[in-house]
Residue frames as qw, qx, qy, qz and C-alpha x, y, z in Angstrom:
[[0.633, 0.165, -0.754, 0.060, -16.93, 14.55, 6.03],
 [0.758, -0.594, -0.205, -0.175, -17.73, 12.73, 9.26],
 [0.308, -0.784, 0.511, -0.173, -15.42, 12.76, 12.30],
 [0.885, -0.132, 0.447, 0.004, -15.11, 8.93, 12.01],
 [0.788, 0.563, 0.097, 0.231, -13.81, 9.21, 8.46],
 [0.170, 0.886, -0.316, 0.293, -11.34, 11.86, 9.41],
 [0.583, -0.602, 0.530, -0.131, -10.07, 9.77, 12.36],
 [0.929, 0.128, 0.335, 0.091, -9.70, 6.73, 10.07],
 [0.663, 0.660, 0.013, 0.354, -7.60, 8.70, 7.62],
 [0.238, -0.934, 0.252, -0.082, -5.59, 10.60, 10.28],
 [0.758, 0.337, -0.425, 0.362, -1.88, 9.94, 10.04],
 [0.668, -0.741, -0.021, 0.062, -0.49, 9.56, 13.54],
 [0.434, -0.651, 0.498, 0.374, 3.14, 9.00, 12.47],
 [0.794, 0.604, 0.061, -0.040, 4.74, 8.79, 9.02],
 [0.450, -0.551, 0.538, 0.452, 8.12, 7.92, 7.46],
 [0.709, 0.676, -0.075, -0.188, 9.19, 8.12, 3.77],
 [0.602, -0.391, 0.582, 0.382, 11.93, 5.99, 2.23],
 [0.568, 0.717, -0.196, -0.353, 13.08, 6.82, -1.31],
 [0.654, -0.232, 0.675, 0.251, 14.66, 4.06, -3.38],
 [0.230, -0.011, 0.684, 0.692, 15.33, 5.07, -7.00],
 [0.269, -0.238, -0.512, -0.780, 12.06, 5.08, -8.93],
 [0.536, -0.503, -0.674, -0.078, 10.24, 3.70, -5.89],
 [0.126, -0.426, 0.404, -0.800, 9.14, 5.50, -2.77],
 [0.475, -0.336, -0.807, 0.099, 7.89, 3.66, 0.33],
 [0.301, -0.515, 0.130, -0.792, 5.52, 5.33, 2.73],
 [0.407, -0.220, -0.830, 0.310, 5.11, 3.93, 6.25],
 [0.283, -0.425, -0.012, -0.860, 2.03, 5.47, 7.92],
 [0.105, -0.254, -0.862, 0.426, 0.55, 4.77, 11.32],
 [0.334, -0.321, -0.312, -0.829, -3.19, 5.49, 11.16],
 [0.292, -0.010, 0.687, -0.665, -6.11, 5.22, 13.56],
 [0.111, -0.340, -0.888, -0.289, -9.15, 2.96, 13.17],
 [0.373, -0.591, -0.292, -0.652, -12.68, 4.12, 13.97],
 [0.759, -0.553, -0.343, 0.037, -12.27, 2.47, 17.36],
 [0.228, -0.931, 0.264, -0.111, -9.13, 4.50, 18.04],
 [0.834, -0.295, 0.378, 0.272, -6.66, 1.65, 17.66],
 [0.087, 0.761, -0.459, -0.449, -3.58, 1.99, 15.43],
 [0.890, 0.215, 0.373, 0.150, -2.58, 0.08, 12.31],
 [0.284, -0.533, 0.472, 0.642, 0.24, 0.42, 9.76],
 [0.743, 0.635, 0.197, -0.075, -0.04, 1.04, 6.03],
 [0.454, -0.405, 0.525, 0.595, 2.95, 0.42, 3.79],
 [0.599, 0.742, 0.212, -0.211, 2.64, 1.99, 0.35],
 [0.540, -0.169, 0.499, 0.656, 4.97, 1.44, -2.58],
 [0.415, 0.840, 0.156, -0.314, 4.73, 4.19, -5.19],
 [0.613, -0.056, 0.504, 0.606, 6.53, 3.82, -8.54],
 [0.241, 0.727, -0.057, -0.641, 6.93, 6.64, -11.02],
 [0.627, 0.254, 0.643, 0.358, 6.40, 5.82, -14.71],
 [0.056, 0.533, -0.207, -0.818, 7.14, 8.15, -17.58],
 [0.686, 0.552, 0.451, -0.147, 4.87, 8.14, -20.63],
 [0.648, 0.291, 0.388, 0.587, 6.13, 8.47, -24.21],
 [0.146, 0.843, 0.237, 0.460, 4.97, 12.10, -24.29],
 [0.310, 0.368, -0.432, 0.763, 7.10, 12.94, -21.21],
 [0.573, -0.515, 0.077, -0.632, 4.21, 13.07, -18.80],
 [0.246, 0.191, -0.906, 0.287, 4.32, 10.71, -15.84],
 [0.721, -0.419, -0.162, -0.528, 2.07, 8.77, -13.54],
 [0.156, -0.424, 0.804, -0.387, 2.44, 6.76, -10.37],
 [0.740, -0.173, -0.600, -0.251, 1.40, 3.18, -9.60],
 [0.276, -0.498, 0.568, -0.594, 0.71, 2.44, -5.97],
 [0.693, -0.150, -0.702, -0.062, 0.45, -0.75, -3.99],
 [0.337, -0.559, 0.361, -0.666, -0.71, -0.69, -0.38],
 [0.555, -0.135, -0.805, 0.163, -0.50, -3.19, 2.49],
 [0.494, -0.636, 0.092, -0.585, -2.61, -2.76, 5.65],
 [0.555, 0.092, -0.751, 0.347, -0.93, -4.35, 8.69],
 [0.565, -0.666, -0.095, -0.478, -2.88, -4.66, 11.98],
 [0.257, -0.666, 0.598, -0.365, -1.43, -5.12, 15.45],
 [0.881, -0.163, 0.392, -0.207, -2.56, -8.75, 15.82],
 [0.909, 0.389, 0.034, 0.145, -0.35, -9.59, 12.84],
 [0.053, 0.920, -0.381, 0.076, 2.78, -7.57, 13.81],
 [0.570, -0.536, 0.622, 0.005, 4.68, -10.36, 15.56],
 [0.809, 0.191, 0.538, 0.139, 4.19, -13.01, 12.84],
 [0.511, 0.852, 0.049, 0.100, 4.77, -10.42, 10.07],
 [0.088, -0.885, 0.455, -0.038, 7.99, -9.23, 11.67],
 [0.688, -0.323, 0.646, 0.068, 9.22, -12.80, 12.21],
 [0.769, 0.446, 0.437, 0.139, 8.44, -13.76, 8.61],
 [0.345, 0.930, -0.097, 0.087, 10.04, -10.60, 7.22],
 [0.300, -0.768, 0.565, 0.009, 13.20, -11.11, 9.28],
 [0.776, -0.067, 0.622, 0.087, 13.34, -14.75, 8.18],
 [0.703, 0.637, 0.280, 0.147, 13.06, -13.90, 4.52],
 [0.130, 0.950, -0.275, 0.064, 15.63, -11.10, 4.76],
 [0.497, -0.593, 0.632, 0.042, 18.08, -13.37, 6.53],
 [0.823, 0.211, 0.514, 0.119, 17.55, -16.12, 3.93],
 [0.570, 0.806, 0.063, 0.148, 18.31, -13.75, 1.06],
 [0.052, -0.887, 0.451, -0.083, 21.44, -12.31, 2.72],
 [0.668, -0.369, 0.645, 0.032, 22.65, -15.83, 3.68],
 [0.793, 0.356, 0.477, 0.133, 22.04, -17.15, 0.12],
 [0.549, 0.706, 0.207, 0.397, 23.15, -14.14, -1.93],
 [0.490, -0.146, -0.170, 0.843, 25.04, -11.79, 0.42],
 [0.012, 0.766, 0.347, -0.541, 24.40, -8.09, 0.75],
 [0.139, -0.291, 0.469, 0.822, 25.88, -7.07, -2.60],
 [0.605, 0.532, 0.234, -0.544, 23.24, -6.00, -5.12],
 [0.718, 0.110, 0.616, 0.303, 23.47, -8.46, -8.01],
 [0.472, 0.833, 0.255, 0.135, 22.57, -5.84, -10.65],
 [0.125, -0.934, 0.315, 0.111, 25.58, -3.80, -9.42],
 [0.570, -0.374, 0.686, 0.255, 27.89, -6.83, -9.76],
 [0.669, 0.468, 0.552, 0.171, 26.32, -7.64, -13.16],
 [0.283, 0.959, 0.004, -0.025, 27.09, -4.11, -14.34],
 [0.284, -0.756, 0.554, 0.202, 30.74, -4.52, -13.30],
 [0.647, -0.016, 0.722, 0.244, 30.94, -7.90, -15.16],
 [0.560, 0.735, 0.374, 0.081, 29.32, -6.32, -18.20],
 [0.062, 0.956, -0.252, -0.138, 31.91, -3.51, -18.17],
 [0.467, -0.508, 0.686, 0.232, 34.75, -6.02, -17.90],
 [0.662, 0.282, 0.669, 0.184, 33.38, -8.14, -20.78],
 [0.405, 0.892, 0.201, -0.016, 32.81, -5.05, -22.92],
 [0.033, -0.904, 0.398, 0.154, 36.32, -3.74, -22.41],
 [0.579, -0.293, 0.735, 0.195, 37.90, -7.20, -22.82],
 [0.616, 0.403, 0.640, 0.219, 36.15, -7.67, -26.19],
 [0.256, 0.934, 0.042, -0.247, 36.84, -4.15, -27.51],
 [0.835, 0.157, 0.208, 0.485, 39.44, -4.76, -30.26],
 [0.313, 0.837, 0.026, 0.447, 40.10, -1.03, -30.82],
 [0.195, -0.845, 0.309, -0.391, 41.32, 0.16, -27.40],
 [0.795, 0.002, -0.568, 0.212, 42.10, -3.10, -25.53],
 [0.099, 0.268, -0.527, 0.800, 41.97, -1.12, -22.24],
 [0.260, -0.502, -0.803, 0.189, 39.77, -1.49, -19.23],
 [0.124, -0.558, -0.152, -0.806, 37.26, 1.31, -18.79],
 [0.168, -0.210, -0.738, 0.619, 36.19, 2.45, -15.32],
 [0.337, 0.002, -0.051, -0.940, 33.20, 4.41, -16.63],
 [0.477, 0.251, 0.747, -0.388, 29.71, 3.12, -15.95],
 [0.145, 0.291, 0.757, 0.566, 27.79, 2.03, -19.05],
 [0.273, -0.100, -0.054, -0.955, 25.04, 4.39, -19.98],
 [0.472, 0.164, 0.691, -0.522, 21.57, 3.59, -18.65],
 [0.651, 0.462, -0.137, -0.586, 20.39, 3.49, -22.26],
 [0.372, 0.380, -0.832, -0.159, 22.38, 0.25, -22.76],
 [0.070, 0.061, 0.942, -0.322, 20.19, -1.64, -20.29],
 [0.394, -0.389, -0.609, -0.568, 16.60, -2.75, -20.53],
 [0.287, -0.201, 0.524, -0.777, 14.38, -1.70, -17.64],
 [0.420, -0.208, -0.854, -0.227, 12.30, -4.71, -16.64],
 [0.463, -0.276, 0.298, -0.788, 9.20, -4.27, -14.52],
 [0.071, -0.012, 0.989, -0.126, 8.15, -7.51, -12.76],
 [0.506, 0.389, 0.439, -0.632, 4.52, -6.46, -13.25],
 [0.518, 0.541, -0.381, -0.542, 5.13, -7.05, -16.97],
 [0.100, 0.301, -0.945, -0.086, 6.23, -10.68, -16.54]]
């Protein structure tokens, strides 16, 4: 492989963030000209019916000339979401409501359960499928 190719692929600085089934990779890389850019990769693990698995990856390339506007837009969108919906994760609140409804409608025990419902009682929705 050529030296230019190796320099283009060289990772200068990296950070990994794990989030459930998703993993985010933040990598600073060098261009052929020696300037730096950022790649953000989302990797999601999917399990096949036979138990084997595969990953789907999505990548964003972010160059220095776009940093300021990207940062401003990202901060604006994050602030909007937190202002509108708060920091609580809605799916967590939904799970609590589901537990309460389930225990309230259970004619056998009529007690409130503090156990989490099993993950098999929920449908996993992937937005790529919509």
